Steps between C-alpha positions, in 0.01 A plus 500: 500500500628236259472691176322332208797590277708227664266236351534637146748375242513836324766756593334819375176524696293816518266567789202720416262677736256793506394778732204735493242255380248596767559875495237752388756738354791465262679242293555136581873430518689175448864407526706215358830403661761243401727410792811284465443160657831534677368805687164364619628416848659844527165652400331311781759638740425853375146443626332500160140388543146602410496880485183509712698351790765775490498858620523780244849584625616139467363476146691814402821350639448174313436654157864592422617166642264312268597715203872452562480122525239435229597374156213711365190677624222705341178680586177456303198727530137495387323835492171598658346510150614141439369390841157649428491359147637149561417442872761488772599134454566530128678833545723343765591217264582755228727683743670172595558425133661841458723450803629166372543590134682819599771313690852547365550123530239248384415253777463127443209482743263751659356445846173692510329594824140381507308238306461668160760444228608795288339486152713509187827454685753306294693390809429206728311607809381355829231660714550496877219584740646706787811521287661770716527240778628223272747674269781744579479641147128573533559655843772721351265600220231589754742737674609675179140540383378627837774761540465618139124546535520661844747757367266573209206547738701748707583695182135499390403611848669831425280537190183395684560621858133480602514118489800448737644226280824478696298365792308220327667457158164502322327227700146537629564629851242706687706812430512428128128417477415822682708697250323331208161586649605860558700576185396237247752302300813585301615364161717255697209339683377165367146564382428128480555476876223591743456773627707684240229534230310739730589859417391815682 
């Protein structure tokens, strides 16, 4: 992959990505990562790429490597209440805004996965469809966001053991749908998502 960052004049470039947008349960999580341009080739050698193309074990290994090499990184979250009130797209953009504005270093440019710019962001931004495949920074952000959310789902699985969250991380698998039909929904289920509004 020839990373998009190599075409940019700016030095401080943040990649931003989300995870959990299609889940039925839990928060949507975003991450923003600023990588030094001098380390982009090293990051490629680490095997940093779209989190969906990596095993859970490999993602866990990459997280401390990304954190150690990054100039700055941050997690942004939008709650289930915000998702139900705003809709998932707008809540995701809010979470992205939080991830970026919470960075310890202000980037000169943000590379945003997808085709929707982040509203009310006072920093230059560029949307990139399939950004995880086009930008090392976005790929790194996808890994941090995925691991952070997966860990949260495992923790919440101990609070809601009937839903087996460690297995599916809140997505609409057959096992999860069966649990919803049998036990109803929890406060962490997204009531704006079908079939969550149906209670026993």
